[in-house]
N, C-alpha and C positions, 0 to 999 in steps of 0.2 A: 567243541569248535563248531561254529555254523559257519556255512559258506553264502558269500552274498549272489544273489540270482540277478541276472541281466537286468530284471525290469528294476530290483531294488538300486542296482548299480546306475540306472539311469536316471532314477527319481530324484535323485539330489539336485542335480544339475537342472534337471526340468523344473523343478520349485525354486531353485535359484533364479532361472531365467522367469519365472512368472512373477516372483517377487519386483524382479528389476523392472519388467515392461510395467507393473502395477505403479512403482516408484515414479518413472517417467511419466506416465499419464498424471498422477497427481502433482509433478513440478511442472508440468505444461500448463495448469491451472494457475500456479504462482507466475509463469513467463507470461501468462496473454494478459492478465488482470491489471497490472501497473499501466503499461501500454494503452491500454484498451483504454482505461480511466482517461488518462493523459491527452490522447488523441481526441475523443468525445468532448471531455471540457475544453480545451483549448480552441477547438473549432467552433463550438459555441460561442465562446468568449470573441472569437474574431468575427463573428455572422450575426450574433442577436443584438438587435435595436437597443441601444442606451447602455448596452454593458462597456464598463471600461475597467481593462483590468489592474490598472493603476490606482483605482476608487473602490473596485467591488470584488469580493473573495468569490473563489470560483464555485461556492458552494448556493451564491445567491441565484446562480442558473438554474435553481430547482423551482424559482418562481416563475410564473407567469404562465400563458397558455402552451409554451414549449417547455413549461418545468418537468414535465413528466420525463424527458430525455435525460435529464439529469439525475432525476431520482432514481431511475431504472439504473443509469450508469454508476451510482454508489451502490445500487444492490449487488447488481452483477458484480461489478470489480470487486466489492468486498467478500462477497462468496467465496468469488475464484481465489482471493489473496487467502482466505480462511481455509478453504481446502487443500490450498498449495503448501499450506504450512504441514501438514501432513508428510508430504512429499520430503519438505527440508527435514523435518525429523526422522526419517529413515535415511536419508544422505548423510546426513551427520551424527548418525547414532554413535556413541562412543568416543566424540572428538571432543575439545575444549569451545564451550559455546553451544554445544550439538543438543543440549536441552531448551536452553531460555531465549537462543535465535528463532527458533520455530514456535515456540508460544509465545513470543513478542509479535511475530507476523501473523499469528492467529488471532490475537487481540486488538490488532490494527485492521485485519479484515474484519472482524466484529464491530469496530467502531464506525467502520464505512458504512457498513448495512446500518447501522442506528443513525448514521448522520443522514444517511437516504429517507429513513423513514420519520425523521424529524428535521421538518424545514423551516429554515429561518426566515425571520420576517423581511417583507420587502424594504427597501431603504435607500437613502442618497440617490433617489433618480431612477433607479431600476426594481422592478420593468418600467418601462417607458409609463411617465404620468405619476410614480409615485415621488411624494415629494421629496426634495434635497434634504442631507442630513440623517440623522439618527432618528428613530423610532420615539418617540415619546415615551411609552412603556413597551417593554418587551413580553411575548408571549409565553408561555412555559414550555410549546413545542421548540421555540427560539432558544432559549436557555439547555433544552435537552440536546439541540444540535450544537452547541458551544463546548457542552460537556464531551459529547462524541466525538467533536473534531480535537478537542483536547487530550482524550484518550487513545484515538489513533497517530496525533502526533508525537506524543510522548513516547509510543511503542516503537512507532519507526524510527525515533531517534535512537533509543535503546536497541534496538535488533541491528542498526547500523553498526553500532559502537561494539556489541558483541560479537559481530562478524568481522569486526576488525581483530579482536585478539584470537578471535578463529583462526584467520588467515594469518596473522602473524606467528601464532604458534606451530602453523604447519609450513613455516619458511615462505610463504608467499607473499613477499612485502608489497607487490603490486595492487593485488587485491586489498591489502589490509590497509593500505595508505586510501584506496579509494572508498573503501568502506568508511572510514572514519570522515573523509570528507562529504560523503553523503549526507552524513549525520550531522555534520557540523553546518553543512547548508542550510539543512532545516531547522536544526536549532536557532541558528541568528536568524533566517527568514521569520522564522515563528515570533520570535524575539522580538524583532523589529517591529514587525504587525502589531503585537500585543502593546507595545510603547505608543502606538498611534503615530509612527513615524511616517514621512512622505512615502508615498507609493509601496506601503507595508503589504497591501494585497498582493502587490506583485512580486516583493521578497518570498512572501511565504507560498506563493503559487511554484516560483522556481526552486526551493527547496523543497516541497512537497513532490515535486514531480521528477526530482532529483534522487529522491531517496526512493521512494517508490521504483525507478528506473531500476534502482541500483540493486534491490530485493529482485525484481524480475531479471535482472543480468546473473546474480547468484545462482537462482534457479536454474537456469540456462548453462551455467558451467556444469552445475552437478547432474544436470540431466544430461550431457553429454556425455559424463563419465559413467553414466549407467546405460 
């Protein structure tokens, strides 16, 4: 029979505290990334000459002399989201949806990074001086941007629905409903934009911001519990 020394007795709580602190730090990345992207994007949408959110997607802000701001916004927010997904994985460990929700959030973050690296073509009067209407031909990096966007949106939608299942199984009906509403907002907003519907870029922006902010709110919720 062995006896536990005082040092050994305190090691486990100390290690637990260290792990909890590390999880909170990782979750902070997911808390900060989405609202950062939303604020920087919407501020530029309101301030940059020639940009109209009812005609231009927020990704178009990567063009022009100030395009580097939106490119950096995609890269930084995407990296924060991908890193924050590790915190979600730790917080949701061994729970319904605890495997796939973080994976999908990480994929969305990687998609955002790719969307920042591959800039869509100028179109429809933005930046100022660009001919109105769609470009006659699209460049390869514009196609790559659209693919990255599709990856990001699909992952965010799926992540929201998985979180809905997670919260539903936990008996948290309010957050379960909010998760599904956020996923549906992006699903409908993106679907309307893809059909070429009037103000589709606006519905897409609303859906994307809603889903991303819900991911941040979820990360904040679990950061408080750790």
